[in-house]
C-alpha positions in Angstrom: 70.6 59.2 -19.0 67.5 61.4 -19.6 67.7 64.9 -21.0 66.4 66.4 -17.7 69.1 64.7 -15.7 71.8 65.8 -18.2 70.7 69.4 -17.9 70.7 69.2 -14.1 74.2 67.6 -14.1 75.5 70.3 -16.5 73.8 73.1 -14.4 75.4 71.9 -11.1 78.7 71.1 -12.8 78.9 74.8 -13.9 78.1 76.0 -10.4 80.7 73.7 -8.8 83.8 74.7 -10.7 85.3 75.7 -7.4 85.1 72.8 -4.9 84.6 73.8 -1.3 86.9 72.3 1.3 85.7 69.1 3.0 84.6 69.4 6.6 86.2 66.9 9.1 82.9 65.9 10.6 80.9 66.0 7.4 79.6 62.8 5.7 78.3 64.4 2.6 78.1 67.8 0.7 75.8 69.4 -1.8 77.2 72.7 -2.9 77.9 74.6 0.4 75.5 72.6 2.5 76.9 69.8 4.7 75.4 66.8 6.3 77.3 65.9 9.6 77.7 62.7 11.6 75.7 64.3 14.3 72.7 64.5 11.9 72.8 60.6 11.6 72.5 60.1 15.4 69.9 57.6 16.4 69.1 56.9 12.7 69.9 53.2 12.9 67.8 51.2 15.4 69.8 49.1 18.0 70.5 45.6 16.9 70.5 46.4 13.2 73.1 44.3 11.2 76.1 46.1 9.7 74.8 45.5 6.1 71.3 46.9 6.9 72.9 49.9 8.7 74.8 50.8 5.7 71.7 50.6 3.5 69.8 52.8 6.0 72.4 55.4 6.3 73.1 55.6 2.5 69.4 55.8 1.8 69.1 58.7 4.2 72.1 60.5 2.7 70.7 60.1 -0.8 67.4 61.5 0.2 69.0 64.4 1.9 71.1 65.1 -1.2 68.1 64.9 -3.5 66.1 67.4 -1.5 69.1 69.8 -1.4 69.7 69.4 -5.2 66.0 69.9 -6.0 65.6 73.0 -3.9 68.8 74.4 -5.5 67.3 73.7 -8.9 64.0 75.1 -8.0 65.4 78.4 -6.7 67.2 78.9 -10.0 64.5 77.7 -12.4 61.2 78.8 -10.9 60.0 82.2 -12.1 60.3 85.2 -9.9 56.5 85.6 -9.6 56.1 82.0 -8.5 58.9 82.2 -5.9 57.4 85.4 -4.5 54.1 83.7 -4.2 55.7 80.7 -2.3 57.8 83.1 -0.1 54.6 84.9 0.9 53.0 81.6 1.8 55.9 80.5 3.9 55.9 83.8 5.7 52.2 83.6 6.3 52.5 80.0 7.5 55.3 80.9 10.0 53.2 83.8 11.2 50.1 81.5 11.7 52.3 78.9 13.6 53.7 81.4 15.9 50.4 83.1 16.6 48.5 79.8 17.1 51.1 78.5 19.5 51.2 81.7 21.5 47.5 82.1 21.8 47.1 78.4 22.8 49.7 79.0 25.5 47.8 82.0 26.9 44.5 80.4 26.7 45.6 77.1 28.3 47.1 79.1 31.1 44.0 81.2 31.7 41.1 78.9 30.9 38.8 77.5 33.6 38.6 73.8 32.8 35.9 72.9 35.4 32.5 72.6 34.0 29.7 72.1 36.5 26.9 69.6 36.1 24.4 72.5 36.2 26.2 74.2 33.3 26.2 71.0 31.3 22.5 70.3 31.9 21.5 73.9 31.1 23.5 73.8 27.8 21.9 70.4 27.0 18.4 71.7 27.7 18.9 74.8 25.6 20.4 72.9 22.6 19.4 69.3 22.8 17.4 69.6 19.6 20.7 70.1 17.8 22.1 66.9 19.1 20.3 64.1 17.2 21.5 60.5 16.9 23.3 59.6 13.7 22.4 56.0 14.3 20.8 53.8 17.0 21.9 53.9 20.6 21.5 51.0 23.0 21.8 50.3 26.7 22.2 46.6 27.4 24.2 44.1 29.4 25.5 40.7 28.4 27.7 37.8 29.4 29.3 35.0 27.4 29.5 32.1 29.9 30.6 28.4 29.4 27.6 26.1 29.1 29.2 23.6 31.5 29.9 26.3 34.2 29.1 24.7 37.6 27.3 27.9 38.5 25.5 28.4 35.2 22.0 28.4 36.7 22.8 30.8 39.4 24.7 33.1 37.0 21.7 33.2 34.7 19.3 33.8 37.5 21.3 36.7 39.0 21.9 38.2 35.5 18.2 38.4 34.8 17.4 39.8 38.3 20.5 41.9 38.4 20.7 43.7 41.8 23.3 46.0 43.1 23.6 43.9 46.2 25.1 41.2 44.0 28.3 43.2 43.1 30.6 40.8 45.1 29.1 37.9 43.2 29.9 39.5 39.8 33.3 40.6 41.0 34.0 36.9 41.6 32.5 35.4 38.4 32.8 38.0 35.7 36.6 37.4 35.3 35.7 33.8 34.3 33.5 34.9 31.3 34.9 35.0 27.8 33.2 38.3 27.1 30.9 40.5 29.2 29.5 44.0 29.8 27.4 44.6 32.8 27.0 48.3 33.0 23.6 48.8 31.3 23.4 52.4 32.3 25.8 53.5 29.6 24.6 54.3 26.0 26.6 52.7 23.2 26.2 53.0 19.4 25.2 50.0 17.3 28.8 49.6 15.9 30.0 48.6 19.4 27.1 46.1 19.7 28.0 44.5 16.3 31.7 44.1 17.5 30.9 42.9 21.0 28.0 40.6 20.0 29.1 39.3 16.5 25.9 37.2 15.9 24.0 40.4 15.6 24.2 42.3 12.3 22.2 45.0 10.4 20.0 42.4 8.8 18.9 40.7 12.0 19.3 43.5 14.5 15.5 44.1 14.9 15.2 40.5 16.2 17.7 41.1 19.0 17.8 44.8 19.7 14.3 45.6 21.2 13.7 47.4 24.5 13.2 45.0 27.4 14.1 41.8 25.5 16.1 39.1 27.1 17.5 36.1 25.3 20.2 33.5 25.1 22.3 32.7 22.1 24.7 29.6 21.6 28.3 30.4 20.9 30.1 27.0 20.6 30.7 25.7 24.0 29.5 29.0 25.5 26.3 30.9 25.7 25.6 34.6 25.3 23.0 35.8 27.8 21.7 39.3 26.9 19.3 41.8 28.4 18.4 44.9 26.4 17.4 47.7 28.6 16.6 50.6 26.2 17.0 51.6 22.5 17.0 55.1 20.8 16.6 55.1 17.1 18.3 57.2 14.5 17.6 61.0 14.3 16.2 61.1 17.9 17.5 63.5 20.6 20.7 62.0 22.1 20.4 61.3 25.8 22.3 63.5 28.2 24.7 60.9 29.6 25.7 59.9 26.1 26.3 63.5 25.1 28.0 64.6 28.4 31.7 64.3 27.2 30.8 66.2 24.0 28.9 68.9 25.8 31.9 69.4 28.1 34.2 69.8 25.1 31.8 72.1 23.4 31.5 74.4 26.5 35.3 74.4 26.9 35.8 75.3 23.2 33.3 78.2 23.6 35.4 79.4 26.6 38.5 79.2 24.5 37.0 81.2 21.7 35.8 83.9 24.2 39.2 84.1 25.7 40.8 84.4 22.3 38.5 87.3 21.3 39.1 88.9 24.7 42.9 88.6 24.4 42.9 90.0 20.8 40.9 93.0 21.9 43.0 93.6 25.0 46.3 93.4 23.0 44.9 95.8 20.4 43.5 98.2 22.9 46.9 98.1 24.8 48.8 98.8 21.5 46.5 101.8 20.8 46.9 103.1 24.3 50.7 103.0 24.1 50.7 104.4 20.5 52.2 101.2 19.1 49.2 100.9 16.7 47.3 103.5 14.8 45.2 103.8 11.7 46.0 106.7 9.4 43.0 108.6 8.0 
């Protein structure tokens, strides 16, 4: 037994000369703190064997006891200054939690969550120089189609031509492809391209990712057919459609901050008016 453990045992032995009465529903006790059967409810997952259940419950009880014993020892052995410092932190943390939860509830109840397209575009136009790309963005479409597909020629032809009037055609055949993405109006970052088109990597990307390029790439018994529509390189102004979700969140966050400031002012003004708050000169 270590010297520390021996001291702790002696310390708690001195405190426990008078043993408290056992509680009928208690499963463990540390000093005057009890752990009850109700505290173990839903602890063991259904279907767990009896042996594993015993291990889980005993482990939980031991952890509970360890925490109780350690906090008891800390309360006695930590210096008064250190405990006062921690008590102040706990008090401040509680205050922050309560305040944050209350303000969030007020804001969520009051905020207008509808952001118009005009507001989004205005904010984008006024701030777009602040939204530059951290990497390349790409708009492309691709399909991964079996080489022996009976409609391979027709699929390739319609893919290259790609008309809106062919929607029914793609609804029929796209489900047969191993992998595909046909919406080339959406900007995606290069990370997604590397994941969806694994034959492309940072070393060879310039060979494949060029505006307007169309190509085929073998993939075992399949063939990738790719058409790159547009590319925006790193540190360029991000396109509006790519930024749209971010812009919406930024505007909502600005509204929330404005509401918080307004609420804080109103609650302070109201307290002054009702003589609940005053500053002594």
